[in-house]
All heavy atoms as an XYZ file, in Angstrom:
780
protein
N       0.858     -1.166      0.000
C       0.000      0.000      0.000
C       0.903      1.227      0.000
O       2.002      1.206      0.542
C      -0.901     -0.061      1.239
C      -1.754      1.143      1.457
S      -3.112      0.852      2.616
C      -2.352      1.289      4.149
N       0.406      2.309     -0.588
C       1.170      3.549     -0.662
C       0.404      4.667      0.031
O      -0.829      4.711     -0.009
C       1.443      3.939     -2.118
C       2.345      2.969     -2.821
C       1.832      1.900     -3.535
C       3.714      3.127     -2.747
C       2.664      1.010     -4.176
C       4.564      2.237     -3.389
C       4.043      1.175     -4.097
N       1.134      5.588      0.646
C       0.533      6.742      1.324
C      -0.107      7.652      0.284
O       0.495      7.952     -0.751
C       1.596      7.494      2.119
S       0.974      8.991      2.913
N      -1.312      8.119      0.566
C      -2.019      8.994     -0.377
C      -1.447     10.406     -0.376
O      -1.666     11.168     -1.314
C      -3.507      9.035     -0.035
O      -3.682      9.545      1.277
N      -0.696     10.751      0.658
C      -0.147     12.107      0.754
C       1.270     12.196      0.188
O       1.550     13.018     -0.674
C      -0.154     12.576      2.201
C       0.259     14.012      2.383
C       0.100     14.461      3.828
C       0.532     15.915      3.968
N       0.450     16.347      5.356
N       2.190     11.328      0.671
C       3.594     11.430      0.258
C       4.018     10.358     -0.737
O       5.090     10.447     -1.324
C       4.505     11.392      1.486
S       4.570      9.786      2.317
N       3.214      9.310     -0.918
C       3.533      8.259     -1.873
C       4.484      7.200     -1.347
O       4.876      6.299     -2.080
N       4.856      7.297     -0.087
C       5.765      6.333      0.526
C       5.077      4.973      0.634
O       3.888      4.889      0.943
C       6.170      6.836      1.919
C       7.213      5.966      2.574
O       8.148      5.531      1.929
N       7.038      5.731      3.858
N       5.825      3.898      0.361
C       5.269      2.556      0.510
C       5.160      2.243      2.003
O       6.119      2.420      2.751
C       6.133      1.517     -0.183
C       5.497      0.140     -0.173
C       6.260     -0.871     -1.019
O       7.285     -0.510     -1.613
O       5.798     -2.015     -1.069
N       3.976      1.793      2.414
C       3.746      1.486      3.828
C       3.115      0.110      3.953
O       2.590     -0.443      2.988
C       2.852      2.553      4.508
C       1.529      2.728      3.766
C       3.569      3.877      4.610
C       0.571      3.713      4.412
N       3.172     -0.424      5.145
C       2.597     -1.730      5.432
C       1.080     -1.685      5.231
O       0.435     -0.663      5.522
C       2.939     -2.124      6.879
C       2.462     -3.517      7.216
O       2.771     -4.459      6.464
O       1.762     -3.646      8.235
N       0.491     -2.773      4.758
C      -0.956     -2.828      4.527
C      -1.769     -2.665      5.803
O      -2.925     -2.283      5.759
C      -1.334     -4.127      3.829
C      -0.906     -4.149      2.386
O      -0.696     -3.107      1.780
N      -0.743     -5.333      1.837
N      -1.190     -2.986      6.944
C      -1.892     -2.884      8.230
C      -1.649     -1.548      8.923
O      -2.167     -1.318     10.014
C      -1.457     -4.028      9.160
C      -1.697     -5.413      8.582
C      -3.168     -5.708      8.356
O      -3.993     -5.320      9.205
O      -3.492     -6.317      7.326
N      -0.858     -0.659      8.319
C      -0.505      0.611      8.957
C      -1.729      1.501      9.129
O      -2.614      1.555      8.272
C       0.543      1.329      8.123
N      -1.743      2.196     10.263
C      -2.824      3.131     10.552
C      -2.427      4.542     10.116
O      -3.259      5.315      9.678
C      -3.175      3.092     12.063
C      -4.249      4.087     12.404
C      -3.590      1.693     12.469
N      -1.135      4.858     10.251
C      -0.603      6.139      9.790
C       0.677      5.888      9.004
O       1.358      4.884      9.208
C      -0.307      7.119     10.960
C      -1.569      7.545     11.651
C       0.683      6.540     11.930
N       1.014      6.806      8.131
C       2.259      6.713      7.368
C       3.425      7.031      8.304
O       3.413      8.071      8.974
C       2.228      7.695      6.207
S       3.785      7.787      5.290
N       4.449      6.169      8.358
C       5.578      6.446      9.247
C       6.432      7.632      8.780
O       7.140      8.232      9.568
C       6.387      5.146      9.217
C       5.963      4.430      7.998
C       4.575      4.884      7.690
N       6.327      8.000      7.511
C       7.141      9.099      6.993
C       6.488     10.463      7.241
O       7.123     11.371      7.749
C       7.390      8.899      5.493
C       8.315      9.927      4.890
C       8.621      9.612      3.446
C       9.563     10.674      2.871
N       9.803     10.423      1.446
N       5.199     10.589      6.885
C       4.555     11.905      6.998
C       3.475     11.976      8.076
O       3.007     13.054      8.421
C       3.961     12.330      5.662
S       2.536     11.357      5.141
N       3.033     10.826      8.593
C       2.030     10.823      9.659
C       0.595     10.926      9.173
O      -0.332     11.057      9.967
N       0.391     10.864      7.875
C      -0.957     10.941      7.302
C      -1.754      9.687      7.661
O      -1.245      8.575      7.622
C      -0.860     11.084      5.786
S      -2.450     11.178      4.950
N      -3.015      9.861      8.024
C      -3.882      8.728      8.360
C      -4.195      7.911      7.111
O      -4.347      8.457      6.024
C      -5.171      9.225      8.987
N      -4.290      6.604      7.285
C      -4.634      5.716      6.176
C      -6.090      5.300      6.296
O      -6.775      5.646      7.260
C      -3.747      4.453      6.189
O      -4.048      3.709      7.366
C      -2.281      4.796      6.143
N      -6.559      4.541      5.313
C      -7.942      4.040      5.343
C      -8.147      3.120      6.539
O      -9.255      3.033      7.073
C      -8.268      3.312      4.049
N      -7.080      2.448      6.988
C      -7.199      1.563      8.154
C      -7.597      2.329      9.397
O      -8.325      1.827     10.242
C      -5.875      0.832      8.401
C      -5.540     -0.145      7.302
O      -6.418     -0.624      6.604
N      -4.264     -0.421      7.136
N      -7.139      3.572      9.511
C      -7.490      4.373     10.683
C      -8.982      4.686     10.677
O      -9.639      4.617     11.705
C      -6.685      5.664     10.729
C      -7.024      6.547     11.923
S      -5.972      7.974     12.015
C      -5.045      7.531     13.468
N      -9.524      5.006      9.516
C     -10.950      5.292      9.406
C     -11.772      4.069      9.791
O     -12.760      4.185     10.516
C     -11.298      5.723      7.967
O     -10.450      6.806      7.607
C     -12.740      6.145      7.849
N     -11.357      2.891      9.309
C     -12.065      1.659      9.653
C     -12.003      1.387     11.147
O     -12.993      0.987     11.757
C     -11.481      0.475      8.879
C     -11.665      0.488      7.369
C     -10.884     -0.648      6.736
C     -13.123      0.405      7.015
N     -10.837      1.617     11.750
C     -10.697      1.394     13.189
C     -11.546      2.370     13.983
O     -12.150      2.018     14.986
C      -9.231      1.498     13.609
C      -8.408      0.303     13.217
C      -6.964      0.416     13.700
O      -6.542      1.449     14.191
N      -6.227     -0.673     13.550
N     -11.622      3.622     13.534
C     -12.446      4.614     14.232
C     -13.921      4.231     14.172
O     -14.638      4.332     15.153
C     -12.246      6.007     13.625
C     -10.985      6.684     14.056
C     -10.921      8.083     13.471
C      -9.646      8.791     13.850
N      -9.572     10.125     13.242
N     -14.391      3.792     12.992
C     -15.793      3.382     12.858
C     -16.106      2.193     13.751
O     -17.149      2.143     14.402
C     -16.129      3.048     11.410
C     -16.274      4.276     10.554
O     -16.415      5.382     11.054
N     -16.227      4.090      9.250
N     -15.215      1.207     13.780
C     -15.415      0.027     14.623
C     -15.394      0.410     16.086
O     -16.208     -0.066     16.889
C     -14.354     -1.021     14.331
N     -14.464      1.292     16.468
C     -14.364      1.716     17.864
C     -15.590      2.519     18.283
O     -16.101      2.353     19.397
C     -13.107      2.546     18.073
N     -16.103      3.373     17.394
C     -17.280      4.158     17.749
C     -18.515      3.272     17.890
O     -19.369      3.504     18.741
C     -17.533      5.268     16.725
O     -17.931      4.723     15.492
N     -18.606      2.236     17.058
C     -19.731      1.306     17.173
C     -19.651      0.527     18.479
O     -20.656      0.332     19.160
C     -19.761      0.345     15.991
N     -18.434      0.095     18.835
C     -18.266     -0.638     20.085
C     -18.518      0.259     21.290
O     -19.140     -0.151     22.252
C     -16.858     -1.226     20.160
C     -16.627     -2.389     19.230
C     -15.193     -2.881     19.270
O     -14.459     -2.524     20.218
O     -14.816     -3.628     18.359
N     -18.021      1.488     21.229
C     -18.180      2.411     22.350
C     -19.640      2.788     22.562
O     -20.090      2.951     23.690
C     -17.346      3.662     22.114
N     -20.380      2.917     21.481
C     -21.784      3.301     21.618
C     -22.677      2.104     21.916
O     -23.847      2.263     22.229
C     -22.272      3.990     20.335
O     -22.273      3.076     19.260
N     -22.112      0.908     21.808
C     -22.896     -0.297     22.091
C     -23.861     -0.673     20.987
O     -24.785     -1.437     21.193
N     -23.648     -0.140     19.781
C     -24.540     -0.452     18.669
C     -24.325     -1.882     18.184
O     -23.219     -2.375     18.152
C     -24.285      0.509     17.498
C     -24.812      1.886     17.707
C     -24.676      2.754     16.465
O     -23.875      2.424     15.570
O     -25.362      3.763     16.399
N     -25.409     -2.503     17.822
C     -25.353     -3.798     17.168
C     -26.165     -3.700     15.889
O     -26.985     -2.805     15.727
C     -25.944     -4.918     18.054
O     -27.316     -4.607     18.323
C     -25.184     -5.050     19.360
N     -25.948     -4.632     14.990
C     -26.638     -4.564     13.701
C     -27.945     -5.352     13.702
O     -28.500     -5.624     12.648
C     -25.723     -5.088     12.597
O     -25.474     -6.461     12.795
N     -28.452     -5.690     14.866
C     -29.666     -6.511     14.952
C     -30.853     -5.853     14.257
O     -31.558     -6.499     13.486
C     -30.013     -6.799     16.422
O     -28.866     -7.354     17.063
C     -31.174     -7.742     16.532
N     -31.079     -4.576     14.521
C     -32.211     -3.876     13.916
C     -32.068     -3.826     12.399
O     -33.029     -4.073     11.673
C     -32.334     -2.458     14.485
C     -33.443     -1.601     13.899
C     -34.813     -2.199     14.215
C     -33.361     -0.186     14.432
N     -30.870     -3.542     11.918
C     -30.644     -3.467     10.472
C     -30.850     -4.831      9.817
O     -31.452     -4.928      8.743
C     -29.237     -2.944     10.188
N     -30.381     -5.889     10.465
C     -30.560     -7.235      9.927
C     -32.038     -7.614      9.898
O     -32.526     -8.169      8.905
C     -29.759     -8.254     10.761
O     -28.389     -7.841     10.783
C     -29.874     -9.647     10.181
N     -32.755     -7.319     10.965
C     -34.209     -7.583     11.002
C     -34.932     -6.787      9.923
O     -35.874     -7.285      9.305
C     -34.773     -7.245     12.372
S     -34.310     -8.399     13.658
N     -34.487     -5.551      9.697
C     -35.121     -4.715      8.673
C     -34.973     -5.353      7.295
O     -35.927     -5.371      6.513
C     -34.503     -3.320      8.688
N     -33.805     -5.897      7.010
C     -33.596     -6.543      5.705
C     -34.447     -7.800      5.574
O     -35.080     -8.033      4.541
C     -32.108     -6.860      5.493
C     -31.333     -5.556      5.308
C     -31.904     -7.773      4.295
C     -29.842     -5.715      5.241
N     -34.493     -8.604      6.619
C     -35.292     -9.836      6.580
C     -36.767     -9.501      6.388
O     -37.455    -10.077      5.537
C     -35.078    -10.672      7.858
C     -36.070    -11.806      7.946
C     -33.657    -11.200      7.915
N     -37.261     -8.534      7.164
C     -38.676     -8.170      7.044
C     -38.968     -7.444      5.737
O     -40.098     -7.489      5.250
C     -39.130     -7.335      8.237
C     -39.485     -8.161      9.431
C     -38.643     -8.218     10.519
C     -40.653     -8.900      9.457
C     -38.958     -8.988     11.627
C     -40.983     -9.679     10.554
C     -40.132     -9.722     11.644
N     -37.974     -6.767      5.158
C     -38.185     -6.115      3.867
C     -38.542     -7.144      2.812
O     -39.343     -6.887      1.916
C     -36.938     -5.344      3.452
N     -37.968     -8.338      2.938
C     -38.240     -9.402      1.981
C     -39.537    -10.140      2.322
O     -40.354    -10.413      1.451
C     -37.050    -10.374      1.921
C     -35.827     -9.636      1.368
C     -37.362    -11.600      1.069
C     -34.526    -10.357      1.540
N     -39.756    -10.418      3.609
C     -40.933    -11.185      4.020
C     -42.197    -10.341      4.132
O     -43.263    -10.740      3.672
C     -40.654    -11.886      5.358
C     -39.502    -12.891      5.354
C     -39.280    -13.423      6.754
C     -39.779    -14.009      4.379
N     -42.083     -9.200      4.789
C     -43.222     -8.296      4.981
C     -42.721     -6.865      4.743
O     -42.238     -6.211      5.680
C     -43.796     -8.446      6.389
C     -44.368     -9.815      6.631
S     -45.296    -10.053      8.158
C     -44.277     -9.395      9.433
N     -42.811     -6.383      3.511
C     -42.182     -5.112      3.145
C     -42.580     -3.906      3.998
O     -41.738     -3.059      4.253
C     -42.603     -4.912      1.689
C     -42.839     -6.282      1.179
C     -43.387     -7.049      2.340
N     -43.795     -3.836      4.457
C     -44.195     -2.667      5.249
C     -43.451     -2.638      6.581
O     -43.010     -1.583      7.035
C     -45.733     -2.594      5.440
C     -46.153     -1.232      5.998
C     -46.243     -3.682      6.342
C     -46.018     -0.121      5.022
N     -43.269     -3.792      7.201
C     -42.517     -3.875      8.460
C     -41.041     -3.568      8.188
O     -40.403     -2.847      8.960
C     -42.683     -5.259      9.120
C     -41.842     -5.368     10.376
C     -44.152     -5.526      9.437
N     -40.500     -4.088      7.098
C     -39.115     -3.797      6.724
C     -38.893     -2.320      6.476
O     -37.861     -1.764      6.851
N     -39.868     -1.661      5.853
C     -39.780     -0.227      5.603
C     -39.732      0.546      6.916
O     -38.891      1.429      7.101
C     -40.968      0.226      4.753
C     -41.037      1.708      4.408
C     -39.886      2.085      3.501
C     -42.367      2.034      3.759
N     -40.607      0.200      7.838
C     -40.644      0.881      9.137
C     -39.338      0.663      9.905
O     -38.746      1.609     10.431
C     -41.864      0.415      9.958
C     -43.154      0.886      9.282
C     -41.786      0.921     11.399
C     -44.411      0.241      9.817
N     -38.868     -0.584      9.969
C     -37.622     -0.873     10.673
C     -36.429     -0.199      9.999
O     -35.503      0.266     10.668
C     -37.392     -2.381     10.766
C     -38.349     -3.173     11.657
C     -38.035     -4.659     11.579
C     -38.279     -2.686     13.090
N     -36.449     -0.132      8.682
C     -35.379      0.545      7.957
C     -35.317      2.025      8.271
O     -34.235      2.590      8.454
N     -36.468      2.660      8.349
C     -36.513      4.084      8.689
C     -36.014      4.307     10.111
O     -35.225      5.219     10.372
C     -37.944      4.637      8.499
C     -38.296      4.659      7.005
C     -38.063      6.035      9.099
C     -39.747      4.933      6.705
N     -36.450      3.466     11.034
C     -35.988      3.583     12.423
C     -34.472      3.396     12.487
O     -33.773      4.151     13.165
C     -36.711      2.565     13.328
C     -38.185      2.931     13.452
C     -36.055      2.501     14.707
C     -39.027      1.858     14.116
N     -33.951      2.396     11.782
C     -32.515      2.149     11.779
C     -31.714      3.295     11.190
O     -30.643      3.637     11.688
N     -32.230      3.904     10.134
C     -31.545      5.024      9.506
C     -31.424      6.205     10.466
O     -30.402      6.874     10.512
C     -32.288      5.467      8.229
O     -32.408      4.343      7.357
C     -31.555      6.568      7.509
N     -32.460      6.431     11.245
C     -32.441      7.531     12.202
C     -31.585      7.185     13.423
O     -30.840      8.018     13.929
C     -33.884      7.879     12.637
C     -33.896      8.876     13.765
C     -34.679      8.385     11.447
N     -31.653      5.939     13.864
C     -31.006      5.525     15.112
C     -29.490      5.349     14.995
O     -28.744      5.791     15.867
C     -31.622      4.203     15.580
C     -30.986      3.623     16.804
C     -31.521      2.242     17.106
C     -30.689      1.616     18.198
N     -30.743      0.190     18.195
N     -29.024      4.704     13.928
C     -27.622      4.312     13.836
C     -26.694      5.481     13.545
O     -27.001      6.341     12.735
C     -27.423      3.252     12.756
C     -27.909      1.887     13.149
C     -28.764      1.170     12.331
C     -27.510      1.299     14.348
C     -29.200     -0.094     12.676
C     -27.945      0.040     14.705
C     -28.782     -0.648     13.870
O     -29.213     -1.897     14.222
N     -25.532      5.456     14.199
C     -24.457      6.390     13.910
C     -23.406      5.716     13.025
O     -22.734      6.375     12.259
C     -23.823      6.874     15.210
C     -24.741      7.757     16.024
C     -24.097      8.162     17.334
C     -25.005      9.028     18.164
N     -26.238      8.446     18.559
N     -23.276      4.404     13.128
C     -22.322      3.646     12.334
C     -22.799      3.600     10.877
O     -23.923      3.201     10.589
C     -22.196      2.224     12.898
C     -21.153      1.404     12.200
O     -21.020      1.453     10.982
N     -20.404      0.648     12.974
N     -21.930      3.999      9.961
C     -22.301      4.082      8.546
C     -22.673      2.727      7.941
O     -23.570      2.632      7.115
C     -21.172      4.716      7.737
C     -21.031      6.205      7.969
C     -22.273      6.987      7.605
O     -22.872      6.738      6.534
O     -22.663      7.851      8.403
N     -22.003      1.665      8.356
C     -22.305      0.339      7.810
C     -23.716     -0.094      8.186
O     -24.451     -0.643      7.366
C     -21.288     -0.691      8.312
N     -24.112      0.168      9.424
C     -25.455     -0.195      9.874
C     -26.497      0.700      9.205
O     -27.592      0.260      8.871
C     -25.571     -0.072     11.386
C     -24.640     -0.981     12.166
C     -24.357     -0.732     13.491
C     -24.039     -2.089     11.579
C     -23.509     -1.556     14.218
C     -23.188     -2.913     12.287
C     -22.929     -2.640     13.610
O     -22.092     -3.455     14.316
N     -26.142      1.951      8.994
C     -27.052      2.879      8.319
C     -27.298      2.424      6.881
O     -28.422      2.474      6.386
C     -26.439      4.275      8.328
C     -27.422      5.378      8.593
C     -26.715      6.697      8.702
C     -26.940      7.204     10.086
N     -27.127      8.608     10.201
N     -26.249      1.950      6.215
C     -26.385      1.474      4.832
C     -27.272      0.233      4.766
O     -28.050      0.076      3.835
C     -25.015      1.184      4.229
C     -24.250      2.434      3.884
C     -22.902      2.119      3.299
C     -22.137      3.393      3.003
N     -20.800      3.126      2.487
N     -27.162     -0.645      5.766
C     -28.045     -1.813      5.820
C     -29.501     -1.375      5.955
O     -30.390     -1.928      5.307
C     -27.693     -2.707      7.019
C     -26.638     -3.716      6.775
C     -26.523     -4.619      7.998
C     -25.597     -5.761      7.790
N     -25.518     -6.622      8.967
N     -29.746     -0.380      6.801
C     -31.110      0.112      6.990
C     -31.650      0.741      5.715
O     -32.811      0.541      5.357
C     -31.144      1.127      8.135
O     -30.754      0.523      9.342
N     -30.808      1.485      5.026
C     -31.226      2.107      3.770
C     -31.523      1.040      2.717
O     -32.495      1.154      1.968
C     -30.164      3.113      3.283
C     -30.122      4.315      4.223
C     -30.436      3.550      1.849
C     -28.968      5.258      3.989
N     -30.724     -0.014      2.694
C     -30.993     -1.087      1.729
C     -32.307     -1.786      2.045
O     -33.021     -2.219      1.140
C     -29.836     -2.082      1.669
O     -29.717     -2.792      2.873
N     -32.657     -1.890      3.327
C     -33.951     -2.471      3.695
C     -35.095     -1.599      3.188
O     -36.111     -2.114      2.707
C     -34.045     -2.632      5.209
N     -34.920     -0.291      3.253
C     -35.944      0.630      2.736
C     -36.102      0.440      1.228
O     -37.219      0.340      0.717
C     -35.575      2.096      3.072
C     -35.639      2.323      4.583
C     -36.486      3.071      2.334
C     -35.068      3.652      5.032
N     -34.981      0.369      0.532
C     -35.020      0.199     -0.925
C     -35.687     -1.124     -1.291
O     -36.557     -1.167     -2.173
C     -33.598      0.296     -1.522
C     -33.590     -0.103     -2.981
C     -33.040      1.690     -1.330
N     -35.290     -2.223     -0.626
C     -35.904     -3.523     -0.893
C     -37.409     -3.487     -0.641
O     -38.188     -4.064     -1.410
C     -35.264     -4.615     -0.034
C     -34.057     -5.215     -0.672
C     -32.772     -5.021     -0.307
C     -34.032     -6.089     -1.796
N     -31.935     -5.720     -1.138
C     -32.684     -6.397     -2.055
C     -35.010     -6.647     -2.598
C     -32.300     -7.231     -3.094
C     -34.621     -7.483     -3.634
C     -33.286     -7.763     -3.871
N     -37.821     -2.836      0.432
C     -39.252     -2.757      0.739
C     -40.017     -2.056     -0.376
O     -41.068     -2.530     -0.819
C     -39.470     -2.007      2.053
O     -38.908     -2.701      3.121
N     -39.488     -0.941     -0.833
C     -40.152     -0.173     -1.883
C     -40.192     -0.972     -3.189
O     -41.224     -1.025     -3.867
C     -39.457      1.190     -2.073
C     -39.686      2.049     -0.823
C     -39.961      1.897     -3.316
C     -38.852      3.303     -0.764
N     -39.076     -1.606     -3.536
C     -39.022     -2.401     -4.781
C     -40.016     -3.556     -4.720
O     -40.762     -3.805     -5.683
C     -37.587     -2.906     -5.031
C     -37.557     -3.974     -6.100
C     -36.671     -1.759     -5.395
N     -40.056     -4.261     -3.600
C     -40.974     -5.396     -3.493
C     -42.434     -4.959     -3.494
O     -43.286     -5.648     -4.057
C     -40.638     -6.229     -2.262
C     -39.306     -6.993     -2.387
C     -38.959     -7.676     -1.077
C     -39.371     -7.999     -3.510
N     -42.728     -3.821     -2.883
C     -44.098     -3.304     -2.948
C     -44.461     -2.936     -4.385
O     -45.579     -3.192     -4.850
C     -44.294     -2.093     -2.034
C     -44.724     -2.499     -0.666
C     -43.961     -2.525      0.456
C     -46.012     -2.962     -0.262
N     -44.697     -2.982      1.524
C     -45.964     -3.249      1.109
C     -47.208     -3.164     -0.938
C     -47.061     -3.732      1.822
C     -48.299     -3.634     -0.227
C     -48.214     -3.917      1.138
N     -43.525     -2.330     -5.100
C     -43.788     -1.973     -6.501
C     -44.032     -3.220     -7.337
O     -44.945     -3.255     -8.170
C     -42.613     -1.172     -7.059
N     -43.246     -4.256     -7.122
C     -43.447     -5.519     -7.842
C     -44.799     -6.121     -7.486
O     -45.547     -6.565     -8.364
C     -42.303     -6.510     -7.532
C     -41.011     -6.025     -8.178
C     -42.643     -7.924     -8.010
C     -39.782     -6.792     -7.732
N     -45.139     -6.124     -6.210
C     -46.409     -6.673     -5.756
C     -47.588     -5.962     -6.424
O     -48.482     -6.601     -6.979
C     -46.509     -6.555     -4.232
C     -47.868     -6.855     -3.680
C     -48.305     -8.166     -3.550
C     -48.730     -5.837     -3.286
C     -49.553     -8.450     -3.045
C     -49.974     -6.109     -2.780
C     -50.389     -7.415     -2.667
O     -51.618     -7.688     -2.169
N     -47.565     -4.629     -6.405
C     -48.675     -3.895     -7.013
C     -48.652     -3.995     -8.528
O     -49.710     -3.989     -9.165
C     -48.685     -2.439     -6.543
C     -49.209     -2.290     -5.146
C     -48.395     -1.838     -4.136
C     -50.517     -2.632     -4.835
C     -48.872     -1.714     -2.840
C     -51.003     -2.516     -3.549
C     -50.176     -2.054     -2.542
N     -47.475     -4.114     -9.127
C     -47.405     -4.323    -10.582
C     -48.034     -5.636    -10.979
O     -48.772     -5.703    -11.961
N     -47.776     -6.679    -10.208
C     -48.380     -7.989    -10.500
C     -49.885     -7.933    -10.334
O     -50.628     -8.478    -11.166
C     -47.759     -9.076     -9.595
C     -46.327     -9.344    -10.012
C     -48.588    -10.364     -9.641
C     -45.569    -10.246     -9.051
N     -50.363     -7.279     -9.280
C     -51.825     -7.220     -9.075
C     -52.509     -6.428    -10.172
O     -53.626     -6.759    -10.567
C     -52.157     -6.610     -7.703
O     -51.619     -5.297     -7.594
C     -51.666     -7.475     -6.573
N     -51.852     -5.418    -10.712
C     -52.454     -4.637    -11.797
C     -52.483     -5.468    -13.081
O     -53.480     -5.492    -13.799
C     -51.690     -3.312    -12.014
C     -51.960     -2.387    -10.829
C     -52.067     -2.655    -13.314
C     -51.110     -1.139    -10.810
N     -51.375     -6.161    -13.369
C     -51.298     -6.966    -14.586
C     -52.290     -8.127    -14.515
O     -53.000     -8.409    -15.480
C     -49.863     -7.486    -14.818
C     -49.819     -8.533    -15.901
C     -48.940     -6.327    -15.145
N     -52.338     -8.807    -13.399
C     -53.224     -9.947    -13.245
C     -54.681     -9.495    -13.106
O     -55.596    -10.183    -13.509
C     -52.784    -10.820    -12.051
C     -53.756    -11.942    -11.777
C     -51.396    -11.381    -12.298
N     -54.845     -8.325    -12.535
C     -56.194     -7.770    -12.393
C     -56.926     -8.259    -11.155
O     -58.157     -8.178    -11.098
N     -56.183     -8.728    -10.182
C     -56.830     -9.146     -8.934
C     -56.177     -8.438     -7.767
O     -55.054     -7.944     -7.862
C     -56.750    -10.685     -8.708
C     -55.284    -11.132     -8.687
C     -57.504    -11.434     -9.778
C     -55.114    -12.581     -8.259
N     -56.879     -8.417     -6.691
C     -56.362     -7.796     -5.489
C     -55.952     -8.912     -4.528
O     -56.786     -9.674     -4.067
C     -57.407     -6.883     -4.857
C     -56.830     -6.079     -3.716
O     -55.653     -6.228     -3.367
N     -57.647     -5.238     -3.128
N     -54.657     -9.001     -4.242
C     -54.152    -10.056     -3.376
C     -54.185     -9.676     -1.906
O     -53.746    -10.446     -1.065
C     -52.735    -10.444     -3.781
C     -52.582    -10.973     -5.210
C     -51.123    -11.220     -5.520
C     -53.380    -12.246     -5.388
N     -54.642     -8.494     -1.576
C     -54.728     -8.097     -0.166
C     -55.849     -8.856      0.463
O     -56.047     -9.196      1.481
C     -54.968     -6.581     -0.040
C     -53.820     -5.702     -0.459
C     -54.247     -4.239     -0.364
C     -52.619     -5.920      0.427
């Protein structure tokens, strides 16, 4: 790996460049992991949101919105956002099928 600031070759596990002291991507990852651990966040809500987005889209949508507001960790926030997207896509598919078939499955 090379430093983005000075171009010096550095170890792949380095957190900072030994030559110029510039932070590497590893430092950002460690900070995100440390902030998630310090805040006590778990990805349970985000995981449930994804599962429910597939099984029951309205519940997945609600859980996804709650997760997006609640989480500070970007990885968990992205999971919640993906649950929202899946919920909307599956609802659109569901209503598209009911319109094409001409029946109401509710």
